[in-house]
Structures are given as C-alpha cells and as structure tokens.
C-alpha positions in Angstrom: -20.0 -61.5 -49.6 -17.2 -60.5 -52.0 -18.8 -56.9 -52.2 -18.6 -56.6 -48.3 -14.9 -57.6 -48.3 -14.2 -55.2 -51.2 -15.9 -52.3 -49.5 -14.2 -53.0 -46.2 -10.8 -53.3 -48.0 -11.4 -50.0 -49.8 -12.5 -48.2 -46.7 -9.5 -49.4 -44.7 -7.1 -48.5 -47.5 -8.5 -45.0 -47.8 -8.2 -44.4 -44.1 -4.6 -45.9 -43.9 -3.7 -43.8 -46.9 -5.1 -40.7 -45.4 -3.2 -41.2 -42.1 0.1 -41.8 -44.2 -0.3 -38.7 -46.4 -1.5 -36.6 -43.5 1.4 -37.5 -41.4 -0.6 -39.0 -38.6 0.9 -37.6 -35.5 -0.9 -40.2 -33.2 -4.2 -38.4 -33.3 -5.8 -41.6 -34.5 -6.3 -43.1 -31.0 -8.8 -42.0 -28.4 -7.8 -42.0 -24.8 -4.9 -40.5 -22.9 -2.2 -42.5 -24.8 -0.4 -43.9 -21.8 -2.5 -46.9 -21.0 -1.3 -47.3 -17.4 -3.6 -45.1 -15.4 -3.8 -47.5 -12.4 -0.3 -49.0 -12.6 -1.3 -52.2 -14.4 0.6 -51.4 -17.7 -0.4 -53.7 -20.6 -2.7 -55.7 -18.4 -5.0 -52.7 -17.9 -8.5 -53.4 -19.3 -8.9 -49.7 -20.0 -6.0 -49.9 -22.5 -7.7 -52.8 -24.2 -11.0 -51.0 -24.5 -9.3 -47.8 -25.6 -7.5 -49.8 -28.3 -10.8 -51.4 -29.3 -12.5 -48.1 -29.6 -9.7 -46.3 -31.5 -10.0 -45.3 -35.0 -6.7 -46.9 -35.7 -8.0 -50.3 -34.6 -11.0 -50.1 -36.9 -9.0 -48.8 -39.8 -6.5 -51.6 -39.8 -9.1 -54.2 -38.7 -11.2 -53.3 -41.8 -8.3 -53.3 -44.1 -7.2 -56.8 -43.0 -10.7 -58.1 -42.9 -11.3 -57.0 -46.4 -8.0 -58.1 -47.9 -8.2 -61.6 -46.3 -11.8 -62.0 -47.2 -11.3 -60.9 -50.8 -8.3 -63.2 -51.2 -10.0 -66.2 -49.7 -13.2 -65.6 -51.7 -11.2 -65.3 -55.0 -9.4 -68.6 -54.0 -13.0 -70.2 -53.8 -12.6 -71.1 -50.1 -15.9 -71.9 -48.6 -17.8 -69.1 -46.7 -17.9 -71.2 -43.5 -14.1 -70.9 -43.5 -13.4 -67.4 -45.0 -15.8 -65.4 -42.9 -14.5 -66.5 -39.4 -10.8 -66.4 -40.6 -11.3 -62.8 -42.0 -13.0 -61.6 -38.9 -10.3 -63.2 -36.7 -7.5 -61.8 -38.8 -9.1 -58.3 -38.9 -9.3 -58.3 -35.1 -5.8 -59.6 -34.5 -4.3 -57.1 -37.0 -6.3 -54.1 -35.7 -5.6 -54.9 -32.0 -1.9 -55.5 -32.8 -1.5 -52.3 -34.7 -3.4 -50.2 -32.1 -1.3 -51.8 -29.3 2.0 -51.2 -31.2 1.2 -47.6 -31.7 0.0 -47.2 -28.1 3.3 -48.7 -26.8 5.4 -46.5 -29.2 3.6 -43.5 -28.0 4.0 -44.3 -24.3 7.8 -43.5 -24.0 9.3 -40.1 -24.3 12.3 -39.7 -26.4 12.8 -36.0 -25.7 13.1 -35.8 -21.9 13.3 -37.9 -18.7 10.2 -38.2 -16.5 11.2 -35.4 -14.3 13.1 -32.2 -14.7 14.7 -32.9 -11.3 16.9 -35.4 -13.1 18.6 -32.4 -14.8 19.7 -30.6 -11.7 23.4 -30.8 -11.2 23.9 -32.4 -14.7 26.8 -31.5 -16.9 26.1 -30.7 -20.5 27.5 -29.2 -23.7 26.3 -26.0 -25.2 24.9 -26.7 -28.8 23.4 -23.2 -29.4 25.1 -20.2 -28.0 23.8 -19.0 -24.6 23.3 -15.2 -24.3 22.2 -13.5 -20.9 18.9 -12.2 -22.4 18.1 -15.0 -24.8 17.7 -18.7 -25.1 20.3 -21.3 -26.4 20.3 -25.0 -26.1 22.3 -27.5 -24.2 22.8 -31.3 -24.6 22.6 -33.3 -21.4 23.3 -36.9 -20.7 20.6 -38.0 -18.2 20.1 -41.6 -17.3 20.9 -43.5 -20.5 19.8 -40.8 -23.0 21.1 -37.6 -24.5 18.6 -34.8 -24.3 18.7 -31.3 -25.8 16.9 -28.7 -23.8 16.4 -25.0 -24.1 18.7 -23.1 -21.7 19.7 -19.7 -20.5 22.5 -18.2 -18.5 22.5 -15.3 -16.1 26.2 -14.3 -16.7 28.5 -13.9 -19.7 27.7 -15.6 -23.0 28.6 -19.3 -23.2 29.8 -20.5 -26.6 29.1 -23.7 -28.5 31.0 -26.8 -27.2 31.7 -25.3 -23.7 30.7 -27.4 -20.8 27.9 -26.2 -18.4 26.1 -27.3 -15.2 22.3 -27.1 -14.7 21.6 -25.1 -11.5 17.9 -24.6 -11.9 15.0 -25.7 -14.2 12.2 -23.2 -14.5 9.3 -23.2 -16.9 10.8 -25.8 -19.1 14.1 -23.9 -19.5 17.4 -25.0 -17.9 19.3 -22.3 -16.1 23.1 -23.1 -16.5 26.5 -21.7 -15.5 29.9 -22.6 -16.8 31.0 -26.0 -15.5 34.0 -25.9 -13.1 37.4 -26.7 -14.7 38.5 -30.3 -14.4 42.1 -31.4 -14.7 
C-alpha cells in the first residue's frame, strides 16, 4: 500500500508544483467559475459536481491522500485505519481547496457588476486624457476604487484632475471635467 501512497503523493506534488510554476491563472477548474447559475450559491449541486470533477480537486486530493497514507504507514498504523483516514483526508482537502479557489474566483476586483454604476460618478484622472486617445480614471463606485480606461471629447485633461462619467461605451468611460465645487 505504501507504493500506492507514494505514487499518489508524487503525482499530486508534481501537479501542484506545475500549477505554481506555471502561474495557474484559474485554468485548473472545469465549469463556468461562478457556481451560482440558478441562484442557489454555495448550495448549488452543480458547483459541488464541478468541484468534484475539477483537476484542482483531484490534484490536492491525491497529494493529501498520498501524504497522509505515507505518514500513517511509516508510523505503523494498521491498514484498517490508515486507508479510510487517507481517503477521507484526501476528499476533504481536495473539496476544500477546489471550493476555496471557486469562491476566490467568483468576485471581481476590477469592476462592479454593471457599467451603469459608473454613470454620473466622479473620478480622478490617473493617466492623461487626450481627445483622440485613451487615458485612465480612478472611480469610487460602491465600496471599491476601480481604474477604467477613459477618453474625453474635449480638451486634454491632466493627471489628478476631477472628471465625471457621462457615458460608458465598449468598455471605455467617456468623461468630461467635473464641475467646480466650492
């Protein structure tokens, strides 16, 4: 049984190492990544099945199964104990890691759910805006600061100047200088 544990451990570690050195951008999971297709969130059975079928689940499950099985075998624990413990630990670790990565990938740190939230928002220019080019503005929408590409139809707008979003088209905010406040 030790050979099975060592093989699982080696295979799991190789896959984990490959994902670390490859800069795993979330491509490990199958499915759509949001897990709440019918509005049930974490209770969604599809999310459980997607986690169970993901490469990330099996990678970490094999690693945990192999590590615990190897350790328990080397500690001379009876097979009637180390086999079920290793299987259970592998399942729990695999499911936990897959669920963790799924929940981390669910939120968006770069933009609110809808570009309509930008309309009328005041922001600050972080990359100079030219009439025929793209710049960048920082907006505070909801409880987050978001930097978005922007353009202006008028005169250039310099860094740190205040602007207002008047339109949002094709992923680019169209802005004009903010009215002066006293």
